N, C-alpha and C positions, 0 to 999 in steps of 0.2 A: 770623401770628397769635400764634404763641408768644412773639415779641418784643413785640407789643403787650400781651399779658397780663402779661409780666414787668415791663413798664414800669408798668402799671397797679397792679400789687402793690408794686413799689417806693415809687411815689408814696405810696400808702396807708401804706405803713411808715414813710416819713419823716414823713408827718402824725401818724402815732401817736406817733412819737419826740417830735415838738414838743409834742403834748399832755402826754407824760409829763413832760418838762423845765418845762413851764409850770405844770402842775397839781400835780405831785407832788414834783419836786426841792426846792421851798422849803421843804417840811415834813418831809423825811426826812433821815437822816444819811448819812455817807459810806459806810459799809458797804451800806446799802440802796441808795444810787446805784450802787454798783459792780455789785450784782446786777442792777438793770436795764440798766446799761451793756453787761454781758457778754451778758445775755438778747437785747437788742435787736441787738447787733453779730452775734451767731451768726445770728439770724433774717435779717438783711441779707445775710450772706454766702450763707446757703441760697438766698434769692431770686436772687443772682447767679451760683447753681451754683458756689460756691467751697467747697471741703472742706479744713478745717485739719489738719495732721498735726504733732505735735511728733516729731522725728527720734530714732531710737535713740541712746542715748548722751548725750542732752542733759542738762545740768546741772539740779540743783533751783534753780526761781526763788525770788529773794529777795523777801520781803516788802516790804523798804524797801531801794530802790536807785535809782540813776540807770540807766535801761534806754537802750541805744544801739542802733541798728539800721542796716542799709543801707536805702535809699530806692528801691524800684521804681516803686510805684504808690499811688495814694490809697486802695487797697485795704490797704495796711501798717497804718494807724491801726486799722481795724476787725479785722484779723487780730489784732493784739495785744490789742485790748480784749477780743476774743472769748475770749482765754485768760486774761489777767491784766489788768483794767483799769488804765490808766495816766492820769496827767495829762500832756498833751502841750504840747511847745513847737513851733510849726510857722509856717511863713512867711505873711504877712499875706494872700496871694492866696487861701488856702484859705477865708477869711472870706466871700468873694464867690461860693462854690459854692452852686448853688440848693438852698436847703432845708438840704442837708448841712452848710453853713459854719456857719448858725446853731446846727445841733445839736452840732457838736463844740465850739463856743464854749460853749454851755450845759454841756457835759461838763466845762468847766474848762480847754479848751486856752488857752494863752498864744500870741498872734500877734506876730511880729516882722516890722517893715518893713526891706527891705533898706537898709543904710547908715544906719539910724536908732539913734543911741547911746542915745536915752532909751528906746527900746523894748527893747534890748538889757540896759540897766541894770534896767528893770523885770521883764524876763524872769529874769534873774539872782536878783533879791531873791526873786521868787516861788518859783523853783526851790529856792533854799536853804531857805526857809521851810516848802514842802511837804515836802522831804526830812526836816527836823528833827522835822516832825509826823508822821513815819512812814509817808509816802505813796510809792508807786512813780511816779517821774516818768520821762518818756520824750522823746527827741528823735532827730532824723536828723542826724548830724554832716556829711554831705556836703553839706547845705543844699539840695538839690534832687534830683530823681528821675534815676537812671542806668539805660541799657540793662542787662538782665540779661547776667551774664557779665562786667561791669565793676565797678569801684568807684572813685568819686571821692575824692580827698584829704580827710581827716576835718579840720574845723575845730576847734580846741582850746578856745576861749574858754568855753563853757559847761561844759567839764569840771570848770572851776574850783568849780563848785557843789558837787560830790561831796568836793572838798578842804575846802571851808568847812563843809559839812554833816557831815563825818567819816563819810561812808557808802561803800558799795562801788558800783562801775560793773559793770554787767552787760550784756555785748555779746550781740545776738540776730541771727542770720543768716536772712534771708527769702529765698526762692525759690519761683517758681511753675512748676509743669510740667503738662504735658498727660498725657493716658491712656497715652502712649509713654514717660513719664518724661524728656521733652525740654522746654527752656524754652518755656513757653507764649507765643506771640506776641501774644496778646489783651490782656496785661496791660501793654504797654509804655505809658508816659504821658511821652513826651518830645517835643522840637521844638514843633511848632505844634498838637499833639492838645490839644483842649480837653476840660474835665472832662466835659460831656455827650457828646461823641464817644466818649470812653473808656468811659463808662457803656453807651452804646449797643452798643460793640463787645463788651464783656464780657457783657451781657445776650443778645447774639444769637449768642455764640460757643460753643465746645466747653466742657465741664467743666474746671474749674481745680482744682488741688491746690496749696494754700499749704503749704509745707515750713518749718517753724520749727525752727532749732537754737538752743538755750539754752546759752550759753557759760559757762564758768567766770568768776566775778566778780573783779573787780580791787579791790584796796585803795586808796581814795581818800584817807584820812587820812594826811597827811604826804607825799603823791605830788605830781609836778608835773604839771600839766594837759596838757603836751605829751607826756609819756610815757604818760598815760591815754589820750590820742587815739590814739597810735601803736600802744599795745597792743591797743587795741580793733579798730583797723584790720586789724591783722595777724591777730588771732583770727578775724575775720569773713571776711577773705580765704581764710584756711585752710579754714574750714567751707564756703565756697562754691567752693574748688577755683580760686581766681584767683591767679595768680603775684603775689608781692609785687613792688611797683614802687620802695618806698623801705624800706630797712632799718629796723626798729624797735627801740628800745633795750629792754630786759627791764624788766618792772615787776612788782610784787608780785601774786601770786595767792594764792588761799585759803590754802594751807599755810604762807606765809611772812609774817612781820610787820616786815621791814626797811623803814625809812622814807626818802624821798627829799627832798631840800632843795625848798622851796616858793617860786616866785616868783608874785605876784598878777597875775591876767588883768586887762587894762584894764577889763573890764566889772565885776570886783570892786572894783578901785580906784575907779572912778566911784561904784559903788553905796555905799561907806563914806564918800566925800567929800560925798554928796548929804544 
């Protein structure tokens, strides 16, 4: 009975979000949209029995930054939006999620199809424009979800947007724990698990605490995209307590202003040739 009630509440909340996007978003500015996105995301997490906590010692969030985070679950998007709404870059499969896919698209998400150079070029151009306009933009450099306690290698291409927009990269580390502070098994979104199956598991499971660690930002201007990716991956690994697999070169952090030599990413080169 409790699961059925939560499912009904979730569907009604999704329909409310669709109405807000359709009726309000065309008439309000970016700041007002962010207020609605934050409020709606917090309500969604409450329905899913997810409580968000920023860990002690987190850095101050940048208002204008390329936000990168490890990817555990579909919840990640709403956890970040409940704190500091972002414009996301996400894989094209998310667009097909029932109701939620349409909602994240209306919130400004840019979808990328695997192996589609045109999508990559369009996403890169959109990233740079949004960052230059002062927005906070986010993506998951692993490219897909990974089991808790692991971290997949970070793809470097989209980090070039921070170089071109001359903004900072800010890594966020996300983990989900139960009431015993152990990794919560209900959030795993890997293998053959479908979006609907994952939603039902979360709605019918124990309370979830989403722990977010905001890490010190890294200078993008004058940096190399691979160094930005490596430095971000290393920082998130350390925050999550995951051993390094590949040594990362040092990159500039907030107290330093040294510059690195830049090589353009293929996506950036394609965008300029178009």
